[in-house]
C-alpha atoms as one frame of an Amber mdcrd trajectory, in Angstrom:
protein
   0.000   0.000   0.000   1.271   3.484  -0.876  -0.646   6.476   0.548  -3.598
   4.251   1.384  -3.811   2.984  -2.205  -2.697  -0.274  -3.685   0.400  -0.022
  -5.864  -0.275  -0.934  -9.485   2.261  -3.452 -10.775   4.571  -2.258 -13.566
   3.441  -5.134 -15.763  -0.107  -3.773 -15.743   1.127  -0.290 -16.576   3.159
  -1.785 -19.394   0.137  -3.713 -20.668  -1.969  -0.575 -20.613   0.794   1.249
 -22.435   0.966  -1.444 -25.060  -2.792  -1.396 -25.487  -2.931   2.389 -25.805
  -0.010   2.692 -28.190  -1.422  -0.180 -30.209  -4.660   1.744 -30.606  -2.646
   4.780 -31.671  -0.932   2.662 -34.322  -4.278   1.583 -35.730  -5.598   5.161
 -35.655  -2.496   6.471 -37.390  -2.724   3.821 -40.083  -6.408   4.554 -40.609
  -5.692   8.262 -40.824  -3.046   7.691 -43.485  -4.848   4.771 -45.134  -4.644
   6.293 -48.595  -0.920   6.827 -48.328  -0.382   3.400 -46.761  -2.387   1.742
 -49.524  -0.397   3.583 -52.193   2.871   2.376 -50.649   1.454  -1.134 -50.323
   0.692  -1.098 -54.056   4.337  -0.316 -54.761   5.378  -3.222 -52.535   2.849
  -5.439 -54.316   4.557  -4.565 -57.613   8.014  -5.518 -56.395   7.010  -8.684
 -54.558   4.746  -9.836 -57.419   7.527  -9.415 -59.986   9.925 -11.336 -57.779
   7.486 -14.146 -56.958   6.262 -14.446 -60.570   9.776 -14.637 -62.029  11.138
 -17.019 -59.405   7.911 -19.024 -59.346   7.980 -19.492 -63.117  11.667 -20.353
 -63.069  11.100 -22.796 -60.216   8.100 -24.396 -61.987  10.056 -24.866 -65.205
  13.064 -26.185 -63.282  10.925 -28.641 -61.300   9.149 -29.787 -64.452  12.463
 -30.135 -66.255  14.163 -32.090 -63.493  11.162 -34.358 -62.963  10.914 -35.101
 -66.683  14.647 -35.681 -67.015  14.686 -38.074 -64.065  11.569 -39.945 -65.128
  12.805 -40.290 -68.716  16.443 -40.903 -67.742  17.684 -38.147 -70.017  21.192
 -38.830 -71.279  24.157 -36.970 -69.822  26.179 -37.123 -73.044  25.570 -37.791
 -76.731  27.554 -38.825 -79.761  26.786 -38.954 -83.496  28.720 -41.000 -86.028
  28.429 -42.454 -89.522  28.039 -46.167 -88.852  29.371 -48.473 -86.192  28.671
 -52.172 -85.578  26.778 -53.133 -82.461  30.021 -54.565 -81.022  31.280 -50.983
 -80.686  28.426 -50.392 -78.257  29.917 -52.998 -75.921  33.252 -51.189 -76.061
  31.506 -47.954 -75.145  29.905 -49.613 -72.127  33.305 -50.704 -70.874  34.678
 -47.158 -70.723  35.415 -46.169 -67.087  32.829 -43.647 -65.924  30.069 -44.844
 -68.262  27.092 -46.246 -66.343  24.884 -47.079 -69.321  24.756 -46.637 -73.102
  21.801 -46.511 -75.466  22.680 -47.009 -79.135  20.178 -46.271 -81.855  19.627
 -45.291 -85.461  18.855 -41.655 -86.261  17.968 -40.538 -89.776  16.490 -37.592
 -91.617  13.330 -37.948 -93.664  10.600 -35.962 -95.342   6.925 -36.207 -94.556
   3.753 -35.608 -96.517   0.671 -34.676 -94.529  -2.743 -34.320 -96.129  -3.884
 -30.708 -96.678  -0.336 -29.393 -96.113   1.481 -28.690 -99.362   4.838 -27.450
 -98.024   7.798 -29.811 -97.467   8.076 -31.177 -93.950  11.397 -32.317 -92.555
  11.569 -34.949 -89.868  13.997 -36.799 -87.705  13.432 -40.519 -87.286  14.722
 -42.312 -84.194  14.774 -46.016 -83.560  13.192 -47.774 -80.596  14.353 -51.061
 -79.113  12.533 -54.099 -80.368  10.859 -54.460 -77.002   9.944 -51.862 -74.421
  11.364 -48.436 -73.754  14.948 -47.344 -74.458  17.345 -47.419 -71.515  17.949
 -43.672 -71.827  15.757 -40.895 -73.214  12.572 -42.775 -72.432   9.304 -41.553
 -73.943   6.202 -40.376 -72.116   3.145 -41.634 -73.960   0.431 -38.987 -74.098
  -1.953 -40.835 -76.403  -2.057 -44.389 -77.700   0.996 -46.621 -77.292   4.508
 -47.205 -78.583   5.166 -49.167 -81.821   5.299 -52.914 -81.283   7.985 -55.338
 -82.396   7.439 -56.785 -85.838   5.097 -53.994 -86.960   7.400 -52.037 -89.218
   4.776 -49.543 -90.449   3.968 -48.236 -86.957   5.395 -45.015 -85.569   5.010
 -42.692 -82.622   5.040 -38.928 -83.195   6.074 -35.950 -81.077   3.215 -34.081
 -79.441   4.223 -30.708 -80.912   4.007 -32.028 -84.482   0.789 -33.934 -83.765
  -0.878 -30.817 -82.354   0.270 -28.682 -85.286  -1.400 -31.028 -87.801  -4.230
 -32.417 -85.720  -2.814 -35.950 -85.815  -3.482 -38.783 -83.419  -3.347 -42.565
 -83.067  -4.775 -44.266 -86.141  -3.816 -41.509 -88.600  -1.524 -42.214 -91.566
   1.172 -40.079 -93.095   3.648 -40.595 -95.916   7.377 -40.554 -95.172  10.156
 -40.419 -97.742  12.769 -42.601 -96.061  16.097 -42.867 -97.847  14.417 -41.894
-101.116  11.529 -44.361-100.792   7.950 -43.538 -99.958   6.408 -45.402 -97.065
   3.044 -45.071 -95.371   3.347 -44.967 -91.607   0.491 -45.494 -89.182   0.705
 -43.412 -86.045  -0.004 -45.457 -82.934   1.086 -43.000 -80.268   1.730 -39.363
 -79.401   4.749 -38.949 -77.130   7.040 -36.522 -75.380  10.819 -36.874 -75.246
  13.332 -35.109 -72.973  15.474 -34.518 -76.061  12.759 -32.390 -77.679  11.334
 -30.272 -74.880  12.103 -27.362 -77.197  11.585 -28.842 -80.663  13.421 -26.851
 -83.304  14.808 -27.999 -86.649  18.583 -28.304 -87.141  20.037 -24.832 -87.617
  16.827 -23.161 -86.475  16.162 -20.893 -83.526  12.395 -21.126 -83.082   9.916
 -23.989 -83.028   8.192 -24.666 -86.340   6.239 -27.804 -85.407   4.115 -27.787
 -88.549   7.285 -28.064 -90.706   9.487 -30.190 -88.477   8.466 -33.459 -86.845
  10.078 -36.176 -84.785   9.011 -39.814 -85.155  10.050 -43.029 -83.430  10.016
 -46.383 -85.282  11.056 -49.933 -84.437  14.793 -50.348 -84.868  14.648 -53.249
 -87.379  12.482 -51.216 -89.763  14.552 -48.053 -89.547  17.854 -49.922 -89.626
  16.866 -51.822 -92.776  15.826 -48.614 -94.521  19.229 -46.956 -93.941  21.570
 -49.965 -94.134  21.977 -49.941 -90.355  21.118 -53.533 -89.631  23.368 -54.654
 -86.815  24.763 -51.113 -86.574  24.068 -47.704 -85.060  24.889 -44.069 -85.772
  23.911 -42.395 -82.506  24.536 -43.086 -78.828  23.445 -41.632 -75.511  25.320
 -42.054 -72.244  24.770 -41.921 -68.507  27.779 -41.444 -66.233  28.727 -42.878
 -62.897  28.763 -40.547 -59.903  32.583 -40.333 -59.825  33.095 -39.867 -63.576
  35.185 -37.077 -65.042  32.924 -35.972 -67.934  35.650 -34.596 -70.195  37.823
 -37.665 -69.793  34.869 -39.891 -70.617  34.095 -37.808 -73.714  37.690 -38.180
 -74.879  37.487 -41.952 -74.517  34.168 -42.035 -76.384  35.742 -40.072 -79.246
  38.649 -42.529 -79.374  36.289 -45.491 -79.666  34.051 -43.861 -82.286  36.720
 -42.115 -84.348  37.163 -45.065 -86.786  33.427 -45.000 -87.387  33.155 -41.304
 -88.263  32.430 -40.057 -84.764  31.520 -36.358 -84.722  32.723 -35.235 -81.308
  30.756 -36.424 -78.279  29.184 -33.649 -76.249  27.578 -33.163 -72.850  23.940
 -32.465 -72.074  24.829 -28.778 -71.657  25.400 -28.613 -75.433  22.242 -30.503
 -76.345  20.085 -28.049 -78.296  16.800 -28.360 -76.419  18.454 -28.324 -73.001
  20.670 -25.380 -73.905  17.760 -23.213 -75.001  15.744 -24.054 -71.908  18.737
 -23.240 -69.713  19.113 -19.845 -71.390  15.433 -19.127 -70.778  15.763 -19.960
 -67.094  18.786 -17.689 -66.841  16.797 -14.806 -68.287  14.058 -15.346 -65.716
  16.670 -15.332 -62.985  18.032 -12.012 -64.233  14.510 -10.568 -64.331  13.965
 -11.605 -60.723  17.240  -9.965 -59.722  16.887  -6.568 -61.414  13.371  -5.120
 -61.466  12.118  -6.132 -57.984  15.182  -4.557 -56.394  14.401  -1.238 -58.061
  10.728  -1.359 -57.117  11.483  -2.236 -53.497  14.036   0.567 -53.338  11.276
   2.975 -54.388   9.002   1.512 -51.696  11.724   1.975 -49.064  12.180   5.553
 -50.234   8.439   6.192 -49.927   8.254   4.711 -46.451  11.173   6.858 -45.326
   9.502  10.005 -46.637   6.081   9.176 -45.220   7.220   7.986 -41.787   9.774
  10.783 -41.530   7.209  13.480 -42.254   4.623  11.775 -40.026   7.075  11.892
 -37.141   7.674  15.591 -37.738   3.930  16.265 -37.533   3.662  14.236 -34.293
   6.387  15.959 -32.295   4.002  16.961 -29.482   2.396  13.504 -29.484   5.817
  11.877 -29.091   6.691  14.249 -26.262   3.430  13.462 -24.484   3.959   9.725
 -24.857   7.440  10.009 -23.389   6.103  12.143 -20.534   3.606   9.384 -19.736
   6.417   6.874 -19.451   6.776   5.330 -22.895  10.377   4.476 -23.507  12.500
   4.647 -26.612  12.008   0.940 -27.227   8.210   1.166 -27.188   8.166   4.213
 -29.499  10.627   2.602 -31.869   8.494  -0.534 -32.050   5.418   1.616 -32.585
   6.734   3.272 -35.741   8.453   0.132 -36.987   5.128  -1.610 -36.430   3.474
   0.861 -38.788   6.073   0.065 -41.392   5.703  -3.681 -40.947   1.900  -3.538
 -41.198   2.199  -1.748 -44.542   4.852  -4.237 -45.631   2.660  -7.160 -44.560
  -0.294  -5.899 -46.585   1.895  -5.296 -49.641   3.733  -8.600 -49.262   0.533
 -10.639 -48.973  -0.919  -8.867 -51.994   2.336  -9.305 -53.894   2.520 -13.019
 -53.156  -1.081 -13.523 -54.317  -0.638 -11.463 -57.494   2.799 -12.961 -58.152
   1.464 -16.499 -57.783  -1.304 -15.792 -60.273   1.155 -14.177 -62.664   3.631
 -17.027 -62.239   1.024 -19.653 -63.098  -0.106 -17.702 -66.154   3.472 -17.137
 -67.329   4.411 -20.773 -66.766   1.399 -21.930 -68.800   2.510 -19.553 -71.550
   5.956 -21.175 -71.590   4.344 -24.602 -71.896   3.248 -23.628 -75.402   6.910
 -23.787 -76.430   8.494 -26.130 -73.883   6.821 -29.532 -73.911   6.731 -31.119
 -70.452   4.404 -33.923 -69.378   3.080 -31.700 -66.606   3.660 -28.305 -65.078
   4.829 -28.689 -61.503   3.972 -25.254 -60.184   4.046 -24.905 -56.420   4.459
 -21.795 -54.331   7.828 -22.398 -52.735   8.084 -21.361 -49.093  11.664 -20.267
 -49.671  10.614 -17.910 -52.464   7.935 -16.348 -50.261  10.376 -16.061 -47.350
  12.972 -14.350 -49.531  10.400 -11.963 -51.033   8.925 -11.001 -47.654  12.301
 -10.862 -45.946  13.922  -8.662 -48.580  10.872  -6.388 -48.597  10.872  -6.060
 -44.809  14.609  -5.373 -44.701  14.317  -2.774 -47.459  11.407  -1.081 -45.700
  13.058  -1.113 -42.264  16.341   0.070 -43.745  14.535   2.896 -45.512  12.765
   4.102 -42.367  15.424   3.419 -39.741  16.691   6.987 -39.691  13.202   8.416
 -39.361  12.425   6.021 -36.483  15.705   6.906 -34.810  14.679  10.571 -34.966
  11.449   9.700 -33.120  13.291   7.740 -30.448  15.940  10.413 -30.020  13.418
  13.261 -29.679  13.490  14.665 -26.108  10.116  15.633 -24.547  11.094  19.228
 -23.742  12.289  19.848 -27.279   9.430  17.949 -28.849   6.832  20.091 -26.997
   8.134  23.076 -28.914   6.944  23.443 -32.509   9.521  23.219 -35.250  11.256
  26.512 -35.947   9.482  28.354 -38.725  11.098  28.161 -42.100  13.274  31.033
 -43.175  11.675  32.838 -46.073  13.771  34.930 -48.374  13.545  36.249 -51.863
  13.558  33.476 -54.441  15.888  33.275 -57.388  13.029  34.497 -59.571  12.613
  37.569 -57.400  16.331  38.231 -57.177  16.444  38.180 -60.948  13.623  40.703
 -61.063  11.199  38.357 -62.779   8.516  38.443 -60.088   6.283  40.563 -62.292
   6.129  37.689 -64.764   4.395  35.421 -62.244   1.265  35.976 -60.195   1.261
  35.694 -56.408   0.174  32.025 -56.152   2.883  30.995 -58.602   5.497  32.901
 -56.604   4.281  31.063 -53.508   4.837  27.748 -55.282   8.359  28.693 -56.341
   9.169  30.018 -52.864   8.023  26.792 -51.207  10.045  24.644 -53.620  13.166
  26.666 -52.978  12.557  26.601 -49.214  12.477  22.794 -49.097  14.701  21.630
 -51.938  15.402  18.210 -50.395  11.715  17.299 -50.234  11.287  18.438 -53.818
  14.325  16.438 -54.916  13.060  13.255 -53.222   9.670  13.632 -54.886  11.305
  14.140 -58.273  13.469  11.033 -57.782  10.434   8.949 -56.807   8.383   9.993
 -59.837  11.408   9.572 -62.096  11.885   6.040 -60.774   8.337   5.130 -61.803
   9.003   6.470 -65.308  12.229   4.471 -65.472  10.576   1.231 -64.344   7.869
   1.650 -66.972  10.443   2.261 -69.706  12.364  -0.846 -68.643   9.165  -2.859
 -68.910   7.896  -1.705 -72.275  11.069  -1.051 -74.250  11.225  -4.793 -75.022
   8.498  -4.222 -77.604  10.652  -1.590 -79.322  13.699  -3.853 -79.162  11.836
  -6.831 -80.631  10.417  -4.708 -83.446  13.904  -3.454 -84.289  15.392  -6.936
 -83.969  12.749  -8.359 -86.289  13.464  -5.735 -88.923  17.220  -6.301 -88.781
  17.024 -10.084 -88.765  14.292 -10.639 -91.333  14.530  -7.593 -93.585  18.215
  -6.699 -93.619  20.311  -9.739 -92.687  18.089 -12.535 -94.027  16.274 -11.278
 -97.084  15.568 -14.626 -98.718  12.049 -15.935 -99.175  12.977 -19.605 -98.925
  15.895 -21.529 -97.466  16.487 -24.917 -99.100  18.596 -27.539 -97.341  19.892
 -30.649 -99.083  20.239 -34.098 -97.566  24.024 -33.811 -97.808  26.799 -31.980
 -99.654  25.587 -31.513-103.234  27.249 -30.405-106.443  26.787 -26.991-108.061
  24.447 -28.436-110.659  21.694 -28.389-108.025  22.009 -24.609-107.779  21.340
 -24.190-111.484  18.281 -26.392-111.129  16.948 -24.275-108.289  17.395 -21.086
-110.283  15.138 -22.452-113.001  12.264 -23.335-110.683   9.011 -21.530-111.268
   8.822 -18.270-109.349  12.501 -18.116-108.366  14.207 -14.819-109.159  17.592
 -15.434-107.513  19.450 -18.192-105.696  22.588 -18.010-103.562  24.394 -21.172
-102.395  25.671 -21.803 -98.894  27.730 -24.482 -97.207  27.316 -25.356 -93.534
  29.947 -27.344 -91.658  29.739 -28.291 -87.957  32.918 -27.296 -86.131  34.434
 -26.807 -82.722  36.237 -23.481 -82.367  39.052 -23.172 -79.834  41.027 -20.197
 -78.595  43.348 -20.764 -75.654  41.237 -22.608 -73.043  37.905 -21.529 -74.545
  35.903 -23.698 -76.930  32.537 -23.484 -78.643  30.524 -25.894 -80.818  28.810
 -24.225 -83.771  28.782 -24.329 -87.557  30.724 -22.262 -90.090  28.539 -21.037
 -92.901  30.111 -20.570 -96.313  28.607 -17.704 -98.343  29.291 -16.119-101.709
  31.786 -13.221-101.542  29.199 -10.450-101.851  25.852 -11.932-100.792  22.595
 -10.077-101.327  20.160 -12.457 -99.620  21.968 -13.726 -96.495  24.098 -10.738
 -95.560  26.492 -10.294 -92.627  26.104  -6.832 -91.057  28.646  -4.564 -89.393
  28.143  -2.567 -86.177  26.283   0.125 -88.153  23.993  -2.609 -89.541  25.348
  -2.138 -93.034  25.967  -5.205 -95.237  29.607  -6.201 -95.578  31.307  -8.617
 -98.006  32.688 -11.916 -96.784  36.512 -11.646 -96.656  38.483 -13.990 -98.942
  40.566 -15.318 -96.046  39.718 -16.127 -92.485  36.476 -16.433 -90.564  34.069
 -13.731 -89.420  32.412 -14.230 -86.035  29.272 -12.727 -84.569  29.926 -10.319
 -81.703  28.590 -12.711 -79.074  30.728 -15.619 -80.302  33.834 -13.437 -80.554
  33.309 -12.326 -76.951  32.787 -15.916 -75.771  36.067 -16.946 -77.393  37.775
 -13.666 -76.397  39.148 -12.999 -79.881  39.581  -9.908 -81.995  40.372  -9.350
 -85.614  43.827 -10.755 -86.399  43.741 -13.462 -83.715  43.987 -17.106 -84.758
  41.385 -19.777 -84.044  41.798 -23.522 -83.995  38.995 -25.004 -86.093  38.185
 -28.674 -85.552  35.963 -30.011 -88.319  33.251 -32.344 -87.040  32.348 -33.713
 -90.446  34.130 -35.235 -93.413  37.762 -35.952 -92.671  37.581 -34.256 -89.247
  40.537 -32.028 -90.034  41.997 -29.458 -87.663  43.106 -26.109 -89.069  44.378
 -22.741 -87.813  42.246 -19.940 -89.234  42.644 -16.169 -88.687  39.753 -14.074
 -87.414  38.844 -11.727 -90.274  36.319  -9.559 -88.455  33.073  -9.316 -86.507
  29.433  -9.183 -87.497  26.414  -7.916 -85.605  23.831 -10.624 -85.047  20.951
 -10.444 -82.576  19.564 -13.984 -82.933  21.770 -17.023 -82.471  25.518 -17.080
 -83.073  27.338 -17.320 -86.370  30.684 -17.901 -88.042  31.116 -17.092 -91.744
  33.636 -17.737 -94.495  33.619 -17.499 -98.248  32.082 -20.623 -99.738  35.197
 -21.507-101.724  37.485 -20.952 -98.738  35.354 -23.214 -96.541  35.317 -25.988
 -99.148  39.094 -25.748 -99.431  39.361 -25.915 -95.653  37.258 -29.082 -95.713
  39.278 -30.392 -98.696  36.070 -30.880-100.609  35.162 -29.866-104.099  32.638
 -27.239-105.143  29.732 -28.481-103.069  26.954 -26.792-101.181  24.593 -27.615
 -98.311  21.672 -25.604 -99.627  20.614 -22.324-101.148  18.760 -19.133-100.332
  16.003 -18.338-102.813  14.342 -15.028-103.620  10.969 -15.204-105.318   9.958
 -12.958-108.184   7.799  -9.944-107.261   4.196 -11.019-106.939   5.037 -14.739
-106.986   3.482 -16.974-104.337   5.641 -19.633-102.686   3.182 -22.505-103.263
   4.342 -23.529-106.793   7.990 -23.387-105.737   7.305 -25.375-102.568   5.431
 -28.007-104.560   8.331 -28.343-107.003  10.831 -28.632-104.154   8.719 -31.311
-102.467   9.231 -33.565-105.474  13.028 -33.445-105.322  14.497 -36.259-103.187
  17.739 -34.392-102.442  15.813 -31.592-100.724  15.832 -32.317 -96.997  13.845
 -29.279 -95.957  12.529 -25.870 -96.918  12.142 -22.985 -94.520   9.827 -20.175
 -95.589  11.042 -16.842 -94.298   7.521 -15.603 -93.711   6.789 -18.609 -91.511
  10.037 -18.121 -89.628   8.966 -14.564 -88.899   5.552 -15.748 -87.750   7.169
 -18.332 -85.508   9.442 -15.699 -84.010   6.516 -13.391 -83.303   4.456 -16.249
 -81.889   7.341 -17.275 -79.669   8.001 -13.879 -78.124   4.861 -11.889 -78.907
   2.582 -13.102 -76.119   5.392 -13.002 -73.586   6.400  -9.438 -74.482   2.810
  -8.170 -74.540   2.003  -9.770 -71.192   5.178  -8.460 -69.622   4.572  -4.964
 -71.011   0.989  -4.892 -69.715   2.009  -6.005 -66.233   4.906  -3.553 -66.048
   2.600  -0.728 -67.148   0.274  -1.520 -64.251   3.155  -1.756 -61.807   4.761
   1.462 -63.002   1.405   3.211 -62.729   1.097   1.958 -59.151   4.580   3.249
 -58.352   3.900   6.629 -59.933   0.593   6.939 -58.091   2.211   5.888 -54.814
   4.968   8.484 -55.116   2.841  11.375 -56.355  -0.137  10.737 -54.078   2.071
  10.482 -51.004   3.912  13.655 -51.952   0.609  15.507 -52.362  -0.952  14.166
 -49.146   2.143  14.910 -47.084   2.314  18.387 -48.560  -1.363  18.889 -47.691
  -0.862  17.769 -44.079   2.234  19.947 -43.666   0.641  23.033 -45.217  -2.905
  22.626 -43.936  -2.644  25.642 -41.582  -1.059  27.746 -44.308  -3.760  26.848
 -46.819  -6.520  27.406 -44.276  -5.081  30.830 -43.518  -5.114  31.673 -47.211
  -8.764  30.638 -47.394  -9.575  32.899 -44.419  -7.737  35.725 -46.165 -10.050
  35.383 -49.150  -8.359  33.035 -51.575 -10.760  30.687 -53.298 -10.572  26.905
 -53.157  -9.300  26.956 -56.710  -6.489  29.345 -55.827  -5.240  27.359 -52.831
  -5.660  24.182 -54.894  -3.444  25.774 -57.508  -0.813  26.547 -54.852  -0.769
  22.941 -53.657  -1.304  21.045 -56.888   0.731  23.455 -58.996   3.779  22.457
 -56.979   2.932  18.819 -57.660   2.593  19.545 -61.362   5.960  21.282 -61.549
   7.689  18.403 -59.769   6.048  15.891 -62.101   7.098  17.815 -65.207  10.666
  18.070 -63.908  10.707  14.385 -62.958   9.658  13.090 -66.380  12.878  14.015
 -68.259  14.910  12.845 -65.261  12.982   9.575 -65.490  13.890   9.336 -69.166
  17.586   9.450 -68.258  17.172   6.912 -65.473  15.056   4.771 -67.787  17.742
   4.621 -70.450  20.248   3.536 -67.807  17.871   0.886 -66.450  17.123  -0.386
 -69.957  20.848  -0.642 -70.611  21.353  -2.633 -67.395  18.469  -4.912 -68.358
  19.915  -5.437 -71.835  23.309  -6.339 -70.430  21.796  -8.866 -68.027  19.579
 -10.444 -70.708  22.261 -11.367 -73.244  21.970 -15.068 -74.056  23.015 -17.399
 -76.809  19.527 -17.260 -78.279  18.932 -13.487 -78.112  20.923 -10.318 -77.784
  18.371  -7.638 -77.052  19.350  -4.320 -78.688  18.996  -1.102 -76.733  16.289
   0.567 -78.817  13.725   2.920 -77.289  11.132   4.466 -79.586   9.389   7.774
 -79.069   6.181   5.942 -78.248   7.820   4.411 -75.185   8.857   7.830 -73.893
   5.363   9.122 -74.594   3.677   6.216 -72.798   5.968   6.520 -69.780   5.266
  10.244 -69.538   1.534   9.685 -70.009   1.373   7.142 -67.183   3.180   9.551
 -64.859   0.864  12.416 -65.847  -2.253  10.284 -65.412  -1.023   9.168 -61.986
  -0.418  12.819 -61.105  -3.892  13.749 -62.350  -5.589  10.995 -60.319  -3.551
  11.927 -57.239  -4.425  15.566 -57.764  -8.147  14.801 -57.976  -8.025  12.838
 -54.727  -6.156  15.635 -52.951  -8.539  18.205 -54.453 -11.435  16.284 -52.946
  -9.744  16.233 -49.538  -8.917  19.901 -49.887 -12.632  20.622 -50.218 -13.244
  18.822 -46.923 -10.587  20.824 -45.066 -11.995  21.961 -41.678 -10.691  25.514
 -41.431 -11.613  25.997 -37.756 -10.043  22.729 -36.648  -6.876  23.360 -38.627
  -6.455  26.893 -37.272  -6.657  25.584 -33.699  -3.264  23.943 -34.156  -0.665
  25.689 -31.973   2.115  27.278 -34.023
């Protein structure tokens, strides 16, 4: 008992304190609900981008790994001319090899009803009974071909979908020059053809390129491979040294025309999928960081200014016994509540986006199933990074609240020092009316606040530019690739090296105006410790259809000596003009030559190495042969008659129509780019609104007494609205060009992080992108201004003027 009264335990006082300050937190959040929601929207944007990118990458990775494990996808591959089955036993005895699957692989042409263009296909053999040991098939419809039924075949799902084929349908295949009718008994998926593209292609063209599996006896008999094989897949033991095993495989297969065994990393389908996953990883690393930095900036501004308006409240709380710890938790709690709302919203939106994006990828990457699951680690990283960014952004403002002493906090902030503005000192005050001079004076009085607002709005403009410039880049890339570098209408590929007489025959086909030969030879390029598998393409000295381009995108002739490399390939090999490359031929006599680097070419899709046709044939020690030709059709000619004529020639392995290649490219990237652009426009709009609305609301709360005084003095609502919103308009107009500069830098960083073997995205930003970015910022400013205008109309002049100055 103290003074006749029971002493209240400190724990109860503390509980009451916690309850009271908790109520204050809720009241403060409700009072600033518009600002808190705007910041939460910014956090939603960052978290959603992060979760969507990582979620999609994780779904594709899970689906890939599950498929590879289920199908026992090979770890290494080798192609050769012809080896007896006994060689397979020698391969199995190599140390480090766990299992070997030999098979027959052959090229063929297909005829499908109601499709008049040539269709190329790859035929693969199946064991006489059951599934192969490696690269097993997943049956989607029907069954696999049975032993003894030589006319049965299974077809890849991509090709079946493109032509509406299924079990029971027939198609005609030209196998080794002979027509055969095959009955499809199954539709399958293979880990080797997750991304099904024709040899030398970059994009899926499933209606013109198919993959079929047949019983080994039937396929072997058709290609003189009875008791022999020309392809092998390998699985390694856990302790194997991959490169050593590859060297031993090459030694065994060299007498049989082995073409350089390679690891899964160099397998076409796997390589392209890996590049796609890397791009998603880069996306998850760049844009969310920028968005979350903007959110942290906003929280710092909002909490910092809120603390300045609550100086007397903080002093009172400290006088009633609230310690620094409790006050610090109070303001950090406000931050964490906003973060929690934004993080939950971001996870939900990001999950939805990730599922939609993953389903979009399934149109090009054929997996048996999409294993999308919201990974707890992804959510933890997203929420954790967001919380750390938010706390880090507001730590100084919270420290100011904790450090504020009651006696000093009870005193209002010193009034701002007003002095003549630059405009007035220059004698230009007569040019502006009084409200405009008030705007300029306020901006000059608080330059840091103005600068922070400008940076925030500029960041939203930059994020939007980074999101939508991909459309500009793809449009430019398409023009360069399909109108300047590759101007042919048709690309004809022969079944093997062919004499020059075939070129003359092509030139006389109906509708053909010009034909240029080319020679393609698979090689391995080496420079010091670097190596790269590709193909050297032999062109005529001064090509007009398939043209190498220089850095200025001007066509250049093919030099008489040496090899020209695309920029990306030259960088991979770390070579410049004048350096010497070691070229290992993977076809013919498998010669090794030293070849000088004659120059570089600019190429945005794929990688390339080019020589003059004659020089390449001399390097191969072959006569005047070619692998195919580029054809230009006469003006007004349709490709159908030419395609029909080419379909009748047995030496023609395939025909690629340039128009269809362009359509495939657009189909491949179009939906992805449009979806990404739409989402980034929404996110950038949310960021712009969050920055501008918070700047306007904070300015309104800070200047409420000033504006009320102006109203009492006779200024109309429109005039005081002009004072407040005019400042916002000036800051927005200043921020837009600053955002353009930041946007160019962000686009450049995005371009540098998105360079892959498949694509090199050019840094191209059209005027429309600048206009759209500016429009979004202006619309966000307009919406924010309307909301603040509405609140300005509800300003209680009496209540505001009661505030002690």
